[in-house]
C-alpha positions in Angstrom: 59.8 -98.9 86.6 61.8 -95.7 87.1 63.4 -94.0 84.1 67.2 -94.4 84.2 69.1 -91.2 84.8 71.0 -90.1 81.7 74.8 -89.6 81.6 75.9 -87.3 78.8 79.5 -86.3 78.3 80.5 -83.3 76.1 84.0 -83.2 74.7 85.4 -80.0 73.3 88.9 -79.5 71.9 90.6 -76.4 73.4 91.6 -73.6 71.0 91.5 -76.3 68.4 92.9 -74.4 65.4 95.6 -72.9 67.4 96.6 -76.2 69.0 96.8 -77.9 65.6 99.1 -75.1 64.4 101.2 -75.6 67.5 101.7 -79.3 66.7 103.2 -78.2 63.3 105.3 -75.3 64.8 106.5 -75.6 68.4 107.6 -72.0 68.4 103.9 -71.0 68.7 103.6 -72.7 72.1 103.0 -70.4 75.0 102.8 -67.2 72.9 99.7 -65.2 71.7 98.4 -66.7 68.5 95.5 -65.6 66.2 94.2 -67.7 63.3 92.9 -65.5 60.5 93.7 -63.4 57.4 96.4 -60.8 57.3 94.4 -58.1 55.6 93.1 -55.1 57.6 89.5 -56.2 57.0 89.9 -59.8 57.9 88.4 -61.3 61.0 89.6 -63.6 63.8 88.8 -67.2 63.2 90.3 -68.5 66.4 92.7 -67.4 69.0 94.8 -68.8 71.9 94.1 -68.3 75.5 97.1 -66.0 75.7 95.3 -63.5 73.5 91.9 -63.9 75.2 93.1 -62.2 78.4 93.5 -59.1 76.3 89.9 -59.3 75.1 90.5 -60.9 71.8 87.8 -63.4 70.6 86.6 -65.2 67.4 84.8 -63.2 64.7 86.4 -59.9 66.0 87.9 -57.7 63.3 91.6 -58.5 62.9 92.5 -54.8 63.1 90.8 -54.5 66.5 92.4 -57.8 67.8 95.9 -56.6 66.9 95.3 -53.3 68.6 94.3 -55.2 71.8 97.2 -57.7 71.5 99.8 -56.2 69.1 102.4 -58.9 70.0 100.1 -61.7 68.7 101.4 -63.9 65.9 98.8 -64.2 63.0 98.7 -67.5 61.3 96.7 -68.3 58.1 94.2 -71.1 58.7 94.6 -74.6 57.2 91.2 -76.1 57.1 92.4 -79.3 55.5 94.7 -79.9 58.5 91.9 -79.1 61.0 89.6 -81.5 59.2 92.3 -84.3 59.4 92.8 -83.9 63.1 89.0 -83.6 63.8 88.5 -86.9 62.0 91.3 -88.5 64.1 89.6 -87.5 67.3 86.2 -88.8 65.9 87.8 -92.1 65.0 89.0 -92.7 68.6 85.6 -91.7 70.0 83.8 -94.0 67.6 85.9 -97.0 68.6 84.7 -96.9 72.3 81.4 -94.9 72.4 78.0 -96.6 72.4 76.3 -93.5 70.9 78.0 -90.3 69.9 77.1 -87.1 68.1 79.7 -84.9 66.3 78.2 -81.5 67.0 81.0 -79.5 65.2 84.5 -79.9 64.0 85.8 -79.8 67.6 82.8 -80.9 69.7 81.3 -84.3 70.5 78.5 -85.5 72.7 78.5 -89.1 74.0 75.6 -90.8 75.7 77.1 -93.2 78.3 73.8 -93.9 80.2 74.1 -97.1 82.0 77.9 -97.1 82.0 78.0 -97.0 85.8 76.6 -100.6 85.9 79.8 -101.8 84.2 82.3 -99.0 84.6 82.3 -95.6 86.3 81.1 -92.9 83.9 83.6 -90.3 85.1 86.5 -92.8 85.0 85.4 -93.8 81.4 85.3 -90.2 80.2 88.6 -89.4 81.9 90.4 -92.3 80.3 89.0 -91.4 76.9 90.2 -87.8 77.3 93.7 -89.0 78.3 93.8 -91.3 75.3 93.0 -88.4 72.9 95.7 -86.3 74.6 98.3 -89.0 74.5 97.7 -90.3 71.0 96.9 -87.1 69.1 98.6 -84.4 71.3 95.7 -82.0 71.5 94.3 -80.6 74.7 90.7 -81.4 75.2 88.1 -80.7 78.0 84.9 -82.5 79.0 81.8 -82.0 81.0 79.7 -84.9 82.3 76.1 -84.5 83.6 72.5 -85.5 83.1 71.9 -83.8 79.7 73.6 -82.0 76.8 73.0 -78.5 78.1 74.5 -79.0 81.6 77.3 -81.1 80.1 78.2 -78.4 77.6 78.2 -75.7 80.3 80.3 -77.9 82.5 82.9 -78.2 79.7 83.1 -74.4 79.5 83.8 -74.3 83.2 86.4 -77.0 82.9 88.4 -75.2 80.2 91.2 -75.1 79.5 92.2 -78.7 79.3 90.1 -79.9 82.3 87.2 -82.1 83.4 84.0 -81.4 85.3 81.3 -83.7 86.6 77.9 -82.3 87.7 75.7 -85.0 89.2 71.9 -84.5 89.2 71.8 -83.3 92.8 74.3 -80.6 92.1 72.9 -79.2 88.8 71.0 -76.3 90.5 73.9 -75.2 92.7 76.2 -75.5 89.7 74.1 -73.4 87.3 72.6 -70.8 89.7 75.6 -68.5 90.2 76.7 -68.5 86.5 76.1 -65.4 84.3 73.2 -65.9 81.8 75.5 -65.8 78.8 76.9 -69.2 79.9 73.7 -70.8 78.7 74.1 -72.2 75.2 72.2 -70.1 72.6 72.2 -66.9 74.6 74.1 -64.4 72.6 74.8 -60.7 72.9 71.3 -59.5 71.9 69.5 -61.9 74.3 71.9 -61.0 77.0 71.1 -57.3 76.5 67.4 -57.9 76.6 67.7 -59.9 79.9 70.0 -57.3 81.4 67.4 -54.6 80.6 65.1 -56.6 82.9 67.8 -56.8 85.6 68.4 -60.5 84.9 72.1 -61.3 85.3 72.5 -64.8 86.7 71.1 -68.2 85.7 69.3 -68.3 89.1 67.5 -65.0 88.5 66.4 -66.3 85.1 65.3 -69.7 86.4 63.2 -68.1 89.2 61.0 -66.4 86.7 57.9 -68.1 85.4 57.8 -69.5 81.9 55.2 -66.9 80.7 57.5 -64.1 82.0 60.5 -65.3 80.0 58.3 -66.0 77.0 57.0 -62.5 77.2 60.6 -61.2 77.1 62.0 -63.5 74.4 59.0 -65.0 72.5 58.7 -68.7 71.9 62.5 -68.9 72.1 62.2 -67.9 75.8 60.6 -71.3 76.7 63.7 -73.2 75.5 66.0 -70.7 77.4 63.9 -71.1 80.6 64.3 -74.9 80.4 68.0 -74.6 79.9 68.3 -72.2 82.9 66.5 -74.9 85.0 68.7 -77.7 83.8 66.0 -79.2 81.6 67.0 -80.7 78.3 65.6 -83.9 76.9 67.2 -83.6 73.5 68.9 -86.9 72.5 72.4 -87.6 71.4 71.9 -88.1 67.6 74.0 -91.0 66.3 76.7 -89.7 64.0 76.8 -90.7 60.4 79.4 -88.9 58.4 78.1 -87.5 55.1 80.8 -87.6 52.5 79.2 -85.4 49.8 76.2 -83.5 48.6 75.1 -83.0 45.0 72.5 -81.8 42.6 71.9 -82.3 38.9 69.4 -81.4 36.2 68.4 -83.5 33.2 66.8 -81.5 30.3 63.8 -82.7 28.4 65.4 -81.2 25.3 69.2 -81.3 24.8 70.6 -77.7 24.9 73.7 -75.7 24.1 72.5 -72.3 25.4 75.5 -71.4 27.6 73.8 -68.4 29.2 71.0 -70.6 30.5 73.4 -73.3 31.7 75.4 -70.7 33.6 72.2 -69.3 35.3 71.3 -72.9 36.2 74.8 -73.4 37.7 74.3 -70.3 39.8 71.0 -71.7 41.1 72.5 -75.1 41.8 75.5 -73.6 43.6 73.4 -71.4 45.8 71.3 -74.4 46.7 74.3 -76.6 47.7 76.1 -73.8 49.5 73.1 -72.9 51.6 72.6 -76.6 52.4 76.2 -76.7 53.6 75.8 -73.7 55.9 72.5 -75.0 57.2 74.1 -78.3 58.2 77.2 -76.4 59.4 79.5 -78.2 57.0 82.4 -77.1 54.7 83.5 -78.7 51.5 87.0 -78.9 49.9 86.3 -80.6 46.6 84.0 -79.4 43.7 83.0 -81.8 40.9 81.2 -80.8 37.7 79.5 -83.5 35.6 78.3 -83.1 32.0 76.3 -85.7 30.0 76.0 -84.9 26.3 73.2 -85.7 23.9 75.0 -88.9 22.8 75.0 -90.0 26.5 78.7 -89.6 26.9 79.4 -88.5 30.5 82.4 -86.7 31.7 83.4 -85.3 35.1 86.2 -83.0 36.4 87.0 -82.0 39.9 89.2 -79.5 41.8 90.3 -79.2 45.5 89.5 -75.8 47.1 90.2 -74.4 50.6 87.3 -75.6 52.9 84.3 -73.3 52.2 80.6 -73.0 52.2 80.4 -69.7 50.3 78.5 -69.3 47.1 81.2 -67.2 45.3 84.0 -69.7 46.0 82.0 -72.7 44.9 80.5 -70.9 41.9 83.8 -69.6 40.7 85.3 -73.1 40.8 82.2 -74.7 39.1 82.4 -72.2 36.3 86.1 -72.8 35.8 85.6 -76.6 35.7 82.7 -76.3 33.3 84.8 -74.2 31.0 87.6 -76.7 31.0 85.3 -79.7 30.5 82.7 -78.5 28.0 83.2 -79.4 24.3 81.8 -76.7 22.2 79.3 -77.6 19.6 77.9 -80.5 21.6 74.4 -80.3 23.1 74.0 -81.1 26.8 71.5 -83.5 28.3 72.5 -83.2 32.0 74.6 -80.9 34.2 75.6 -81.8 37.8 77.6 -80.3 40.7 78.9 -82.3 43.6 80.6 -81.0 46.8 82.7 -83.5 48.7 85.4 -84.0 51.4 82.9 -82.5 53.9 83.9 -81.6 57.4 81.8 -80.3 60.3 82.2 -76.5 60.9 80.3 -73.3 60.7 80.7 -70.8 57.9 82.8 -68.4 60.0 85.7 -70.8 60.4 86.6 -70.5 56.7 86.8 -66.7 56.8 90.5 -66.3 57.1 90.4 -63.4 54.6 86.8 -62.4 54.6 85.3 -59.3 56.2 82.8 -58.9 59.0 80.5 -57.3 56.4 80.7 -60.6 54.4 79.9 -62.7 57.5 76.9 -60.4 58.3 75.6 -60.6 54.7 75.6 -64.4 54.6 74.0 -64.6 58.0 71.3 -62.2 57.0 70.6 -64.0 53.7 70.5 -67.4 55.5 68.2 -66.1 58.2 65.8 -64.9 55.5 65.9 -68.2 53.7 65.2 -70.1 57.0 62.2 -67.9 57.7 60.7 -67.5 54.3 62.0 -70.4 52.2 65.2 -71.1 50.3 64.0 -69.4 47.1 63.0 -66.1 48.7 66.3 -64.5 47.6 68.7 -65.5 44.9 71.5 -64.1 42.8 70.2 -62.3 39.7 72.1 -64.8 37.5 70.2 -67.7 38.9 66.7 -66.2 39.1 65.4 -67.9 36.0 66.9 -71.3 36.5 66.1 -74.4 38.5 63.4 -76.9 38.0 60.8 -74.3 37.5 62.8 -72.8 34.5 62.3 -74.0 31.0 65.2 -74.4 28.6 64.8 -72.5 25.3 63.0 -74.3 22.6 64.6 -75.5 19.4 
C-alpha cells in the first residue's frame, strides 16, 4: 500500500512584535518601526517591512539601524503582550488542527495529511488564516507543501501577509532558483563557505553529491543537502504547553550558611536559565521556596519582563530570598521555579542588551551543548549543586 503524501502547513505571523504594537497604537501603521532599546548599544529585536527596505534587520545594533533609517520610530518591547497574542493564535489553531507544533512565539506547523479526502488542504489553510486575521487583527502568512522545510520556505516567499502552495510535482522548480540562504539553518557563515565554492542557488547545491557537501560543511552538510533537495521527514511534534520549570535541593543536614545557599542559588539559576534558552522559552515569573528545619514551607514570587538570562533571574531570586528568609532559622530545602513561559529565543528579550551580551550567551551555550552543561559556570556557583556538600555542624 503506497505511503500517503504528507501535507504540512507552516503559519508565520508577519513582523509579529511590530504588528502587535500597531494594534495598540494606530499611529504606527504604515510608518517605519523598530522594536528595541533606546540606548546606543541596544540591538534591534524586530522591525517593520518599512524599515527592511533600508537594510535594517533583527539583531542589528540599534545605532546602525537608525543610521540606515533615521526616521524610524523606536518602541520598547512588551513581551507580556506578545505572549498574550501568541497564545490567542495558538488557541485558534488548537481548536481546528489535528496535529500542530508551536515552533516559536510566532510560528506554527500543522500536519493536515489526509485533509483532501474530506476538505481541500489549501482551502482549509486559507480559511484558518482568514479566521486569525479577522478575529485577532494580525497579518499572517502560510506555506503549504509536502514537508516542514518546503512549507517554511514557501511561507517566506508568501510574505508579507500571503499564501503559497507548493505541490510535490513543483517542489524542484520552486526551490531551484532560490538563493541558498533561503534554506532554513543556512546562516551567514555557511553562506560564505558555499559562496567560496561558487554555490549560490539551491539548484547548484542540490546538484552536488552528498559527499561533496559533507566535505564542505561536515555532518551538518548532509542535512543541508537533504533540505536543498526538498527532503525532510521530520514530524510535526504535537504541542503540549509547559507552564513552568523548577529545581530544588534538600539538604541532609539543615543549614544556615548564607554564602553556601547563595552559591547554590547561582548554580540553580544557571541550570534553569540554560534550560529555557535550550528550549527557546522565556519566563516572566520567578518563585523562591524555603522549607525550614521545622518543615514550615514558604514561597514568594515576582513578575519580571520575559527573560531567559542568568543575571535577570538570579537578581530576582536573590531579592526574593532576602525578603522571605527568617534569620536565625536553619533551612532544609531551597527551590526556584520559573513560570508563565512563552516560546521565544533569547534574542527577543534583548530590548536593552548589547550585541556583546548576545554573543557571550550564544558562545557559552554552544560550549555547554558541546561539552556538557557544567563545563562552564559562574564563579559563585562553582562549588554548589548536588555534587557540593553543605558545611558540617
